[in-house]
C-alpha positions in Angstrom: 33.7 -98.0 166.3 31.7 -100.3 164.0 29.5 -99.5 161.1 25.9 -100.9 161.0 23.0 -100.7 158.5 20.1 -98.9 159.9 17.9 -102.0 159.6 20.4 -103.8 162.0 20.1 -101.0 164.5 16.3 -100.4 164.7 12.9 -101.7 163.6 10.9 -99.0 161.9 7.6 -98.5 160.1 5.9 -95.9 158.1 3.0 -93.8 159.4 -0.4 -93.9 157.9 -2.9 -91.6 156.3 -6.3 -92.6 157.7 -9.0 -92.9 155.1 -12.3 -91.6 156.5 -14.5 -94.3 155.0 -17.9 -93.7 156.7 -16.5 -91.2 159.1 -18.6 -88.1 159.6 -15.6 -86.4 161.3 -12.0 -87.2 160.6 -10.4 -84.5 162.6 -11.2 -83.2 166.1 -9.3 -80.0 166.7 -10.6 -79.5 170.2 -10.0 -82.8 172.0 -8.1 -84.9 169.4 -4.5 -86.0 169.7 -1.9 -84.4 167.5 -1.5 -85.7 163.9 2.2 -85.1 163.1 3.1 -84.4 159.5 6.3 -83.6 157.6 6.0 -79.9 158.1 5.8 -80.3 161.8 9.4 -81.6 162.0 11.8 -78.6 162.3 15.4 -78.1 161.3 16.5 -78.2 164.9 15.4 -81.8 165.4 12.2 -81.0 167.2 8.5 -80.9 166.5 6.6 -77.6 166.3 4.8 -76.9 169.6 1.4 -76.9 167.9 0.5 -79.2 165.1 -2.0 -78.0 162.6 -4.3 -81.1 162.8 -5.7 -83.4 165.5 -7.4 -86.7 164.8 -10.8 -87.8 165.9 -11.0 -90.9 168.0 -12.3 -93.0 165.1 -9.4 -91.9 162.8 -6.9 -92.7 165.6 -7.8 -96.4 165.3 -6.4 -96.4 161.8 -3.3 -94.4 162.6 0.3 -95.1 163.8 1.0 -93.9 167.3 4.2 -92.3 168.4 4.7 -91.8 172.1 6.7 -89.0 173.6 10.4 -89.6 173.1 10.1 -91.5 169.8 12.4 -90.9 166.9 10.7 -89.9 163.6 12.2 -89.3 160.2 10.7 -87.3 157.3 10.4 -89.4 154.0 8.9 -86.7 151.7 9.1 -83.0 151.1 12.0 -81.9 153.4 13.6 -85.3 153.3 16.0 -86.4 156.1 14.7 -84.2 158.9 14.8 -86.3 162.1 13.4 -85.5 165.5 12.8 -86.7 169.0 9.1 -86.2 169.7 8.2 -84.0 172.7 4.6 -85.2 173.0 2.4 -88.2 172.1 0.8 -88.1 168.7 -0.1 -90.0 165.5 2.1 -89.8 162.4 1.1 -89.7 158.8 2.8 -91.6 155.9 5.3 -88.9 155.2 7.1 -90.0 158.4 9.0 -93.0 159.5 8.8 -94.2 163.2 11.7 -96.0 164.7 9.9 -98.3 167.2 12.5 -100.6 168.7 16.3 -100.4 168.9 18.1 -103.8 168.4 21.5 -102.6 169.9 22.4 -100.2 172.8 21.7 -96.8 171.4 21.7 -93.2 172.6 18.7 -91.5 170.9 20.4 -88.2 170.6 23.4 -89.7 169.0 21.2 -91.6 166.6 19.2 -88.6 165.4 22.4 -86.6 164.8 24.0 -89.6 163.0 21.0 -90.1 160.8 20.9 -86.4 159.9 24.5 -86.5 158.9 23.9 -89.5 156.7 21.3 -87.7 154.7 23.6 -84.7 154.2 26.2 -87.2 152.8 23.5 -88.7 150.5 22.7 -85.3 149.0 26.4 -84.7 148.3 26.6 -87.8 146.2 24.1 -86.4 143.8 25.5 -82.9 142.8 22.7 -80.5 141.7 20.0 -83.0 142.8 17.7 -82.8 145.8 16.3 -85.7 147.6 12.6 -85.5 147.3 11.5 -88.8 148.7 13.0 -92.0 150.2 11.7 -95.4 150.6 12.1 -97.7 153.6 14.1 -100.1 151.3 16.5 -97.3 150.4 16.9 -96.3 154.0 17.8 -99.9 155.0 21.0 -99.6 152.9 22.2 -96.5 154.9 25.2 -97.2 157.2 25.8 -95.5 160.5 29.0 -95.5 162.5 28.2 -96.8 166.0 30.7 -96.6 168.9 30.1 -98.0 172.4 27.0 -96.6 174.2 29.2 -94.5 176.6 30.8 -92.8 173.6 27.4 -92.3 171.9 26.1 -90.6 175.0 29.2 -88.3 175.2 28.9 -87.4 171.5 25.1 -86.8 171.8 25.7 -84.5 174.8 28.4 -82.6 173.1 26.1 -81.9 170.1 23.1 -81.1 172.4 25.3 -78.5 174.1 26.3 -77.1 170.8 22.7 -76.8 169.7 21.8 -75.2 173.1 24.4 -72.6 172.5 23.2 -71.9 169.0 19.6 -71.6 170.3 20.6 -69.2 173.0 22.4 -67.0 170.5 19.3 -67.1 168.2 17.0 -66.1 171.0 19.3 -63.2 172.0 19.5 -62.1 168.4 15.8 -62.2 168.0 15.4 -60.1 171.2 17.9 -57.6 170.0 16.2 -57.2 166.7 12.9 -56.8 168.5 14.4 -54.1 170.7 15.7 -52.3 167.6 12.4 -52.4 166.0 10.8 -50.9 169.1 13.4 -48.2 169.2 12.9 -47.3 165.5 9.2 -47.1 166.1 9.6 -44.6 168.9 12.7 -42.6 167.9 11.9 -42.1 164.3 8.5 -40.8 164.9 9.2 -38.5 167.9 7.1 -40.6 170.3 10.2 -40.8 172.5 12.7 -37.9 172.6 16.3 -38.2 173.5 17.5 -36.3 176.6 18.6 -32.7 175.8 16.5 -32.3 172.7 13.2 -30.4 172.3 11.3 -28.5 169.6 8.8 -29.5 167.0 9.6 -31.9 164.2 9.2 -30.7 160.7 7.4 -32.5 157.8 9.5 -32.4 154.6 9.3 -34.0 151.2 12.2 -36.1 149.9 12.6 -33.7 147.0 13.2 -30.8 149.4 15.9 -32.4 151.4 17.7 -34.7 148.9 18.8 -34.6 145.3 17.1 -37.6 143.5 19.3 -39.3 140.8 18.2 -42.0 138.4 20.5 -44.6 136.9 21.2 -46.3 133.6 22.8 -49.2 131.9 25.5 -49.0 129.3 25.1 -51.1 126.2 25.9 -54.7 126.9 26.9 -55.2 123.3 30.0 -53.0 123.6 32.8 -54.6 125.6 34.6 -51.4 126.1 31.8 -50.2 128.5 32.3 -53.0 130.9 34.9 -54.5 133.4 36.2 -51.1 134.4 36.8 -49.7 137.9 33.4 -48.0 138.5 31.0 -50.0 140.7 27.7 -50.3 139.0 24.8 -51.3 141.3 21.7 -53.4 140.5 18.9 -54.4 142.9 20.6 -57.9 143.2 23.6 -56.2 144.8 21.3 -54.6 147.4 19.4 -57.7 148.2 22.5 -59.8 148.3 24.3 -57.6 150.9 23.6 -57.8 154.6 23.7 -54.7 156.8 23.2 -51.1 155.8 26.3 -50.4 153.7 27.3 -51.4 150.2 30.9 -51.3 149.3 31.2 -53.5 146.2 29.1 -54.7 143.3 29.1 -57.7 141.1 29.7 -55.6 137.9 31.8 -52.6 137.1 31.7 -50.2 134.1 34.3 -48.0 132.5 34.5 -44.2 132.2 33.4 -44.7 128.6 30.5 -46.8 129.7 29.4 -44.1 132.2 29.7 -41.4 129.6 27.6 -43.2 127.0 24.7 -44.1 129.3 22.3 -42.4 131.6 24.1 -43.7 134.6 25.3 -41.0 137.0 28.3 -41.1 139.3 27.1 -40.8 142.9 29.2 -39.7 145.9 30.0 -41.7 149.0 27.1 -41.7 151.5 24.4 -41.7 148.8 21.3 -43.7 149.7 20.7 -46.3 147.0 16.9 -46.7 147.0 15.4 -49.5 144.9 12.3 -48.2 143.1 11.7 -50.9 140.5 10.6 -54.5 141.2 12.5 -54.8 144.5 10.9 -51.7 145.9 12.0 -50.1 149.2 15.3 -51.9 149.7 18.0 -49.4 150.5 21.7 -49.3 151.3 24.3 -46.6 151.9 27.2 -46.4 149.4 30.6 -46.4 151.1 32.4 -45.2 147.9 31.7 -43.5 144.6 29.2 -45.6 142.7 26.6 -45.6 139.9 23.4 -47.6 139.5 21.1 -49.1 136.9 17.6 -47.7 136.2 16.1 -49.6 139.0 17.0 -46.9 141.5 16.1 -43.4 142.6 19.3 -42.6 144.6 19.2 -39.9 147.3 22.1 -37.4 147.9 21.3 -35.8 151.2 21.4 -32.0 151.7 22.8 -30.5 154.9 19.3 -30.6 156.4 19.3 -34.4 156.8 21.6 -37.0 158.2 21.9 -39.8 155.7 21.9 -42.6 158.3 18.8 -41.1 159.9 17.1 -41.1 156.5 18.2 -44.7 155.9 16.4 -45.8 159.0 13.3 -43.8 158.1 13.2 -45.3 154.7 13.2 -48.8 156.2 10.0 -48.0 157.9 8.5 -46.6 154.7 8.8 -49.7 152.6 5.1 -50.6 152.7 4.1 -47.0 151.7 6.6 -47.1 148.8 5.2 -50.4 147.6 1.7 -48.9 147.8 2.7 -46.0 145.6 4.2 -48.2 142.9 2.6 -48.5 139.6 3.2 -50.6 136.4 1.8 -53.6 134.5 5.0 -55.4 133.7 6.7 -54.7 137.0 6.0 -52.2 139.7 8.0 -48.9 139.8 8.1 -45.6 141.6 8.7 -42.5 139.4 11.2 -39.7 140.3 8.2 -37.4 140.8 6.5 -39.8 143.3 9.8 -40.3 145.2 10.2 -36.6 145.5 6.6 -36.2 147.1 7.2 -38.8 149.8 7.0 -37.0 153.2 9.0 -37.7 156.3 9.0 -36.1 159.7 12.4 -35.0 161.0 13.9 -33.2 164.0 17.0 -31.0 164.0 20.2 -32.3 162.3 21.7 -32.8 165.8 18.9 -34.9 167.0 18.8 -36.9 163.7 22.5 -37.6 164.2 22.0 -38.7 167.8 19.1 -41.0 166.8 21.2 -42.5 164.0 24.1 -43.2 166.3 21.8 -45.1 168.8 20.4 -47.2 166.0 23.8 -47.8 164.5 25.1 -49.1 167.8 22.2 -51.5 167.9 23.1 -52.6 164.4 26.7 -53.2 165.4 25.5 -55.4 168.3 23.2 -57.3 166.0 25.9 -57.8 163.4 28.3 -59.2 166.0 25.7 -61.7 167.2 25.0 -62.7 163.6 28.7 -63.4 163.2 28.7 -65.3 166.4 25.8 -67.4 165.2 27.5 -68.2 161.9 30.6 -69.3 163.8 28.6 -71.5 166.2 26.8 -73.3 163.3 30.2 -73.8 161.6 31.7 -75.3 164.8 28.7 -77.6 165.2 29.0 -78.7 161.6 32.7 -79.5 162.2 31.9 -81.4 165.4 29.3 -83.6 163.5 31.7 -84.2 160.7 34.5 -85.4 163.0 32.7 -86.9 166.0 30.1 -88.9 164.0 32.7 -90.5 161.7 35.3 -91.3 164.4 37.9 -88.9 163.0 38.1 -87.5 166.5 37.3 -89.7 169.5 36.2 -88.4 172.8 38.3 -89.2 175.9 
């Protein structure tokens, strides 16, 4: 496996941005050909199915044409995205077109290798982000280049990895859509579960839960902090996936709890954000307290906490609508208590929550599978594109 500069592998040129001197119409969105720009190149090495702009015939004469199957590279904005075009089009100056290859090359191997080069370039400048790149800078980049047969094998292996990732992504999207449909029907009574009947009741949150505010111990007193009581902030909520919260970034001491307006909340409490990050909610898996950005809900025996969790997810737009404040939006305890929900018997609530929980479990498993698949692909690129591992 040899190493070659990109300029020794391919001839390339930058696209153009046609100047409409004397043109009455630059774009023709009806019959014009696609005008491909930087934001049309996706992370998965493809072009978006529909470009936002199409050129008029007059503008095409001043533009750079890329036929289907061409390799293009983004030079500005999201630098280093590379794609194999799926359709004919014209490219603007934010893109580089690889026109002719000077050595035997597999285009799929090439786009993966170029993508890997840009990741390495970013690693060389910790904390910096590549915002633009010139053709001259690009000419100094080096690519490992094995024989064409090995290129083809590596390209196919990485295509297969991407195809698996895409299949998992599509399945995950479908499962999420199915769950949203189930929530829309089951949480409103549009669809009833077998064996359940009877009218749903309308209740206010203040009637079925105890609403608890939070507080913050003085940050100037060290003895209040780094204890063994989890202290939740909205950042803990937004930084946690799934519906449960079992740990927080910061902890307070018994003394800190005693000398603040924070309250100790039991396991199973719904931690509802009512300031700034409004409507986000998690279920506490252990004893916890919060800062003042919450109106936490301790459920009575009339309501299943997991059922209420799913209901609250659907109420986020309504919660934001009710929020007030000039510095930041907030929902008061009184407003929270007045929010109405419709609910069936506790038995039906539990059954609905179990169905939605099973869906969440399946979605979580797919999310884990997707993370693993992406890690595997990253490992393959690191090893196959550098020659650390050679294919038989």
